[in-house]
N, C-alpha and C positions, 0 to 999 in steps of 0.2 A: 386286523388293525395293527399298525406299528406300535412299538413300545412308547411309553409316555414322553420320554426325552426327545425322541425323534419327531413325535407328533407336535410337540411344542415348537420345535425348530421349523416344521412345515407350516404351522399356523403363523408364526412370525414372518416367514417368507411370503405367505399370501398377503399379509398386510403391507409388506414392503413393496410388493408388485402393484398393489392397489393405489399406491401414492397417498393422496389425502382423502380418498373416497372412504367414508365410514362403512363398516360391514357389521352385520349381526351374526349370531352363531349359525343360522341357516345358510346364509350366503357363504360363510367360510366353509361349511360342510359341503356345499355344492361344489365349490372350487377344488376341494380335496377328494371329491368323488365319494363322499360318505353318505349312505342312504338310511341306515338303521337308526331308529329312534334313540336307542341306548347310546350309540356312538355319538349322535348329535348332542346328547346331554353332556357327554364327556367334553366335547368342544366348548359347550357353554361354560362348564366349570373352568376349563383352561383359560378362557377369556377373562373370567373373574379373577383368576390367579395372576394373570399377566397385568391386569389393572392394578391389583394390590402391590405388585412388584414395580409399578410405575413404568412398565414397558408399553402399556397401551393407555390411551385416553378415551374415556367414555364421552362421546360427543353429544349424543341424545340417549335416553334410556334404552339400553340393550344394543346400541351401535357404537363401535369402537374404531379407532385408527391408531397407527403406530405413534408412539411418543417421539416427537421430532426434535432435532436440534434446531433452535430458533436463533437467528441473528437479526439485528436491526440495521437497515441500510437506508440512506437518504439519496433520493434521486428525483428524476422527473418522469411523469407518466406520458407514454406514447400510446394513445388510445386508438383502437381499431374501430371500424364501422359497426362491428358486432356488439360493441360495448365493453369487451374485454380489452386488455392492453398489456404493455410491458413497462417495467421500471428500467430506465436508462440511467446508469450510475457509474462514476469513475471508480467506485469502491469494489466493483466486481467485473470480471471479464465478459460474462454472458448477461444478456438482458433477462430480467426476472418476469415470468409470466404471471399475470394477475387476472383472475376470472371476474366477470361483471359483478357477481354477488359479493366479491371481496374488495370492490373499489371504494366503498365507504364514502360516497359522494365526491370522490376525486375526479377531476376532469382533465382533458388533454393538456399536457405541458405544465400541470400543477407540480410544485415542489412538495414532495411527500416523504413521510417516514413509513417504511414498509417492514413488516415482519416477514423474513424469508425462511421458508421451511426446506430443510435439506431433502432432496429427492433420493429415495432408495432404489428406484427403478433405473436401470442403465439406459432405457430408451427415453426417459423423461428428464427435462431440465428442471432446476429448482423453480418453485412457484412461491407466491407470497400473498399477503393481505395488507391493504393500506391501514396503518394504525391511526394516522392523523395527517391532515393537510397542513403543511407549514406555511405555504405561500401560494395564493391563487395566481395563475398565469394571466387571467383576465376576469373581468366582472360583467362585461357586455357581450351579448350573444345575438346572432341573427337567426330568425326562424319565422314560421308561419303561425299566426294567432288563430285559435279557435275560441269563439265567444259563446258563453252561456248568458243567462239573464243578469247575473250579478258579478260575474268574474270572467276571466279568460285563461287559457293555457297556451303558452308558446311552445311549439314543437321545434326545437333547435335544428339547424342544418349541421352537417358535419358530425364529428366524433364526440357525441355527448349522450350519456345514457340516462338522461332525466329531462322531463318537461319542466316548465317554469310557470308557477301559479302567479297570476296577476289580478289583484283586487280591482273592482269596478272603478274606484277613484283614481287608479293609476293607469287606466287604459289610454288616456290622452288622445282620444279621437281615432284610435285604431278600429278598423272594421273587420268583420269576420273574413278570414282568408287572406288578409294583408300580410305582406312580408315586412317584418318589423325588427328594430333593434331593442332588446330588452336588457335592462341593467338589474342584476341580482342585488337585492337589498337585505335579504335575510337568508342565511344558509341553514339547512335543516339539521335537527338533532336526531330525529328518529331515522331508522334505516330506510323506511319506505316513504318518507315524506319528500315532497318536492320543494326546491328552493322557491322563494317569493321574489318578485321583482316589479319593476315599472317600465312602461314603454317610453323610450327616450327619442325614438325616431320611427317614422313610417316610411319605408323605402318604396312601396308601390305594390303592384300586382305581380305575383309570382310568374316567372317565365318571360316577362318583358326584359328587353336588353338592358335598359338603364337600371332596373331593379336588381337584376342578377349581377351586373358588374359592380354596382355599389355594395351588394351583399358580400361579394368576394373581398373587396377592399376592407369593409368593416370587419369581416370574419378574421382577417389577419392584423387588425389594428392599424391599417394603413390609411392615409389621408385621401380625401376626395378632391379637395381644392384648397385654396389659401384663404385665411381670414382677410376681410376687407382692409383692416388696418395694415396688414403686411403688403398688400397690393399698393396701397397708397404710399407706404414708405419706399417701395421699390421705384415708383414713378418719380420720386423726388431726386433720384440719383442722376447727376448730370450726364448728358450724352456727349457734350463737347470735350474734346481732348485739348488741354492747354499746351502752349509752347514750352512752358516750364516742365511739364511732365515729359514731353517728347525729348527734351534736352537730357533727361536722366537715362535715356534708353538708346540702344543701338537702332538706328533708323534703317529699316529694310523696305521702305515704301517704293523705292526705285528698282528693287530686285524682283524678278518674276516670282509670283506667289499665287497659289491656287488651292482650292479645297476639292476633295472628292468624297461625296457622301451619298446615302440612299436618296432616291428620287423624292421621297416624301419627308425628308429631314427638314426640320425648322431651326434646330440649333446646330451651328457649325463650330465645334470647339477645337478643331485642329486644322492647320494649313501647312503646306510644304513650300519652301522657297528653294530655288535652284539657280546655280550659275557655275560656269566653268572658270576656274582660277587661272592665273597667268602661268602657273607651273604645270598646267594640264590636268590637275586634280579637280574634283568636283566638290562644291560646297552645297550641302543639303541642310536646310534649316527646318526643324520640327517646331512650329510655332503653335502654342497652346493658349487659349483664351485666358487672360489674366483676371480670373474671377476674384482673387483675393485683393486686387486693387480696389474693387468696388464693394465687396462684402467684408466689413470690418468686424473684428471680435467684439462681443458685447452688444451688438445690434440685434433687433428682433429677427431680421433676415438670417443672420448667422445662427441664432439659436434654433430657428426652424430648420435650417440646413443640417445642423448637428443631429436634431431629432430624426429627421427623415433619412439622412445618411446616403440616400441613393434615389435616383429617379426610378419610377416603376413602369415597366413596359408590358401592358396588357394587349390582348389581340386587337382591340379597336381604339386604343388611346394610350397616351403617355401621361403619367402623373409626375410632373417635373419636381426636382429637388428645390429649384429656385423659381421665384415668380416669373411669369412669362416675359415681362418686360426686360428682365435680366437675361434669361436663358435664350430668348429668341431675338432680342434687339441689342441691348447694351453690350453683352459679352459675345454674342454670336459673330463669328468672323465672316460677315456677309460681303459679297463682292462689291468692289468699287467704293468701299468705305474704309477710312483709317480706323485701325483697331489696336488695342493694347494687348500684348502677349507676354508669356513667359516661354523662353525658347531653349532648345538644345540644338546647337549648331555643330555640324560635323564636316570635316574635310576628309573626303574618301578618295582613294586612288582607284584605278580602273578595276581592281580586284575586290572593291568594297571593303578594303582595310582602312581602319581609322588612323589618320595621320595627326589630326588635331581635333579638339572638341572644346566647346565653350558653352557655359550656361549663364543665362541672365535674362533681363527684361528687354523686349523689343517693341517697336511699333511697325505695323505692316499695312499694306493696301492690297487686298486680294484682287488679282486681275481676272479671275475666272472661277465660276462655280461649276465644277463637273459633277454629274451624277456618275455612279459606278458604270452604268451602261454606256454613257458617252465616253468615259475614259477607256473602257474596254474596246470600243470601236476604234479609238485612236491607236491603241496598242496593236490591234489586229490588222488595221489597214494602213497605218502610217500616215493617215491624212487627218486634218482637223487642227484646231487651235493648239499651239505649243506642242505639236506632234513630236518634234525632235527631243524636247526636254522630257516629255512624258515617257517616251520609249527608253531614254537613257536611265530614268529613275526606275523603270520596270526592270531593266537589265541589272542595275545595282541591287534592287530588291531580291531578284532571283539568286544572286550570289550570296546575299545575306542569309537567305533561306537555306541554301545548300550548306553553308557553314553551320547553321543552327541544327540542321538535321544530322549532319555528320558528327556533331558533338553529342548527340543522344536525345534530341527533342523528339516528342511523339506527335505524329501528324493526324490529329482527329479532324479531318475535313468532312464533317457530316452535313448532309442535306438538311436545310431548315425548312419546315413546313409552314406555309403562310395561307391565310384565308382571304379570298376575294369577298368583300362585304358590300351589301346593298346600303342604300342611304339610311335605312332603319337599323343597321348594324347586324342584320341577319346574314348568314353565309350563303353565297351562291356558288362557290367553287373553291378548289384548293390548288395551290401551285407550290413549286419547290424552289427555294432560293439557294443557288449554288455559288460557292466562292470561286471567282475567276481571278485572272491576273490583276485586275484593277483593285479588287478587294485585298489581295495578298500584298500588293504594292504598299497600300496604306498600313496594313498590319505589320509588315516588316519594319517600317520606319517608326511606327509607334513602339514596337518592341525594342528597337535600337535605343530610342530615347529613354524608355522606362528602365532598361538594363543599365545604361550608362549613368543616369542620375543616381540610381541605387549604388552603383559601384563607386562613383565619385564621393559619396558620403560614407559608404560602409566599408570600403577597402582601406584598412589601416595596417601599419607594420607592428604596432604595439597595442595590446588589449586596452591599456589605460587611455589610449587615444580614441576609443570607440565613442561615437556620437549617438544620441537619441534620434531615431528615425522610424518611419513607417514603411514596413516591407509587405510585399504580397508574396506569401510563401505557399509552397505546395510540397508536402512531405512525401517521402517514399511510400509506395503502395504497401498495404498490409499483406504479409506473406500468406496468411490463411485464405484471404480473398483470392489471391493469385492462384493458390493451389486448387480452390474450388473452380475457378475459371478454366484452368488447364484441364481438369476432369470433365467439365462440361464440353469443352472443345473436342476432347478425345472422342466423346460419344457422337459428335457430329462428323468425325473423320478428320479433324485437324490435329496435327501433332506439334504441340508447343509446350515447352517446359519453362515455367517462369520461376523456378526455384532460386534463381540468382538475380537479385535486384540490379546488378550491374549490366546484365544483358536483356533486361525486360524491355527497354525502349526499342532496341533494334529488333527483337522478336515481335514486339507489338506492331511495329511499322510493317514488318514482313506479313504479319497476319492481316492487317488492314488492307494491304495491297492485294493479298490473295483472295479476300472475300468481296472486293469491290465489284459491284454489278451483279452479285448473286442474290437470290431471294432472301437469304438469311443475313445479308450484310448489315442491315439496320439493327437487327437484334444483337448481332455480335458486337457491333460498335457501341451500342447502348450498354451492354454488359461490360465491355472493356472499360468504358468511362466509369462505371460503378465500382470497378476494382480499384480505381484511383482514389486517393484522399481528396478531400474538399479543400480548395485553395482558400486561405483566410488572410486577414490583415493582422499584423503583430509587430511589436518593436524588436522581436528576437529574429535575427536573420538566420533562416534555415535553408535558404535557397529555393529554387522553383524546379521541382523534379520534371514536370511535364515539358517545360521549355528548355530544360538542361542549362539553367542560368544559376550561377553561384550568388548573384545579387539581382534582385528584381523588385520593382515597386510599381505603383500606379501614379503616373505624372500627367497623362495625356487627356483626361476627361473630367476636369473640375466642374464643368457645368452640371454633370449628372452624378458625380461621386464625391462625397465629402473627404475620403482619404486623400484624393488628389489635391484638394485644397490644403490639407495638413502638410503634404509633401512640398507644395509650393512655398508655404510659410517657413517650413524648416530649412529648405534649400536656400531661400533668401536670407534667413537669419545667419546661416553658416557663411554665405558669401559676404555678408556684412560683418562677420565675426562677432555676432551678438549671442547672448545667452538665451537658452530656450527652457520651456517647462520641463520638469522631471519626467523620466521615462514612464512612471506610473500613470501620469496624467494622459499621455498618448496611448498607453496600453489599454486603458479603460475605454477610450474613444475607438480604438481598433476593435475591441470585443463587441462594442455596440454596433459598429459599422458592419462587421461580419454577420451579426444576428439580423440586422435590418436587410442586408443583402439576401439572406436565406428566406426571410419572409416575402420579399419582393419576388423571388424566384418561385416560391410556392403559389403566390397569387397569380403569377403569369401562367403556371401550369394549370391552375384551376380555370382560368379564363379560356385556355385552349380546350380543356375538357368540355366546358360549357358549349363552345362553338362546335366541337366535334359532335356532341349530342344533338345540337340544333341542326347541323348539316345532315346527319344520318336519319333524323326524324322524318326528313323528306323522302327517305329511301327505304322505309319499312317494306319488307317483302322482297327486296332486290337481292341478287346473288353477287358475291365478291370472292375473288381469290385472296387468301391471306396466309400468314405465317404465325405459327404458335410462338408467342412472345413471353409467355409465363405459364407456370403450372402451380396450382395450390391444392389444398385439401378439399376446396369447395368448387373449383372450376378451372377451365383452361382459358387463358387470355390469348386473343388472336388480334394481330395487327393486319389491317387491310392493306394490301400491297400498293394499290393505286393512290391512296390518300393518307396512309399512315394513321388512320383513326383506329383506336383500340377498343375492343369490347370483350365480353366474357361468354363462354359456353359453360353453363352450369353442369356439373357432373351428373346430377340427377336427371338432366334432360337429354343425355346422350342415349340414343335408342339402342336396343339389342343386347345390353349387358349392364351389370353393375360395375362401375369403375372406381378404383381406389388410387390414392396418391402415393407414388413411389418417390419419396423425397430424395433419397440418395442418388437416384438416377435422373432427376429432373423430368419426370414423366408421370402419366396416369396409365393404368393397366386394367384391362377387363378381367373380371374374376373367372369367367368360363372360357371365353374365346381368346384370352391373353393378348388381345389387340392392344397396341401401344400408341399413345400420342405423347410426343416429347418435344422439348424446346427446339425450334427451328424447322419443325415439320411443316410442309405446305398443306393447306386444307381449303375446302370450299365452305363458305358460310352464307347464311341468309340473315338479313337484319330482322330479328324477331320482335324486339320491343325496345323503346327508348324512353327513359325518364329524364327529361331535360333538367328538372329541378334538382335531382340527385346526381346529375351528370353521369348516369349509368346507361350503358349500351349492352343489350343482350343479343347474342347470336344464337342461331340454330346450326348445328354441325350437319352438313349434308353427307349422305352416304356416298361412297366411291362407286357403288353399283350403278 
């Protein structure tokens, strides 16, 4: 046996390697290879000595762990489906892992104070324990109720590690198995106690389309409809446009104007006007619905728009930001009707260079409502309504796009997956929405308007002349994420080095061109998007990296985005030389809008997962070709090539070997046969099981034999 000082060092090292797992003298002896009873007794005495020296802490009688440096950090909980989670905080670079047993009744997105323990193992990150909950993210949860004679328990959907006790008097008509909304009224004191609550809404039977869609909206705290009083207020808004109002605006009613939108669109918030000027240049007007003319500050409709901040686009419906009479009638730029707009008017030469620009209010009369498909046919054939003008606009749009790409914009032209739905909302098929020239035509002129409005306000020669404004910013990508992405690509045989942010955009575009049409293209494009920062709203202009614009805002969709309404008001105030609210007022609204946008996106993703599960439930037992889209310690994610639905192959279910997760190489490896499954690999899978309520799809991996 080693001398005592060396043995003490070895004992301490054992505890360092064990992290926060407590050990007794027998466990320490086993790890050191000590077998004799007398030597084990020496280990026991060493543990007592280290405890007296305050180098070890006795967790339970006879069990110890290393005395750790503890710091306290405040942040929000990002909970996983397993019940464990991570603390996300600006105070530390890495997220802090928190085990389920250390959650202390904290739930997803709660603001918490966490004790963080320094990790002594090189292979482990720091972990922590929730000390107390500072602020609850929400008090209402969606789940399925299970009834007993005198009470019920709600089993919540999503990431929540506790059921909710409901006394009989607070069941409010809920029946066993119903999907309900429960409001927590009492938070538990004891570690093993459940919170108590009352049923505030019964959504319906689990699995039904309306029930599940309403569940998703409720889960994210998003609205399902408008209060009746708001609908009534909206109906009182006058449709008639007075001559007095027309006299205040540039009249574009006699100039060719049209809209191009999806075939199922009901709100048309942008239109293009076009004419050839006497000097041979082209005037293109980007006319945007003048929502702020109708929605005034201080009204109930305005307050509701602020709270919602965005329309919500789910698989089978749109939850609008504004009442339907406004979004689909009053403000919508419908054909053959006079409409009030806020416009950005450009004089462009044949090279799509801006010669003049003007911003202000207009009145228009749309001559034609094109769908994207109709406009595309005009572009491709040269026949149809206003063919000459549409083709010229397409020519100018292509030149604008060429300039944008040459200046460093990134071309994420991804296929969008859509579901064909039956009358009851169930999916009968999948199709892919591909951006063609007609889509890109509209995109380029909207980008032109957004960029120029931001530049008009934001570009000043002296810092003291800076004005309060709302920008849409997109920061440079994180270098660590880019390094990980480069390493991943290398393992797939693609050689790209993103260590210089100045050449990232050009290399990224080269990569996207190289992978186009290949089996792994969707995976690589998805991971490429994830390396980018999230675009947000803010009053601090930091430019838009992805678009390669020094100035950028959102001006073109005020029917469905509140930031665009703020931009309209600010622009008009500056045109009128009026004072505006302080920057802090708008920054708070920007932060709220960014948060609501994120919630709406998460709800949309959940609605897609629900439809994917519904769609594949009809195909249990069928075989599909797929691509490995993710690897984790518990399984392999596979995306089916033909419909882009994603499911999991659990590691324990892969036949023939025991597989482990090789995190550093984005793969799983067989212990004995060394067979490798890694990101991007083609595989054949069978639909093994589908849980529609949990939105989970299980695959079985088929052998290559």
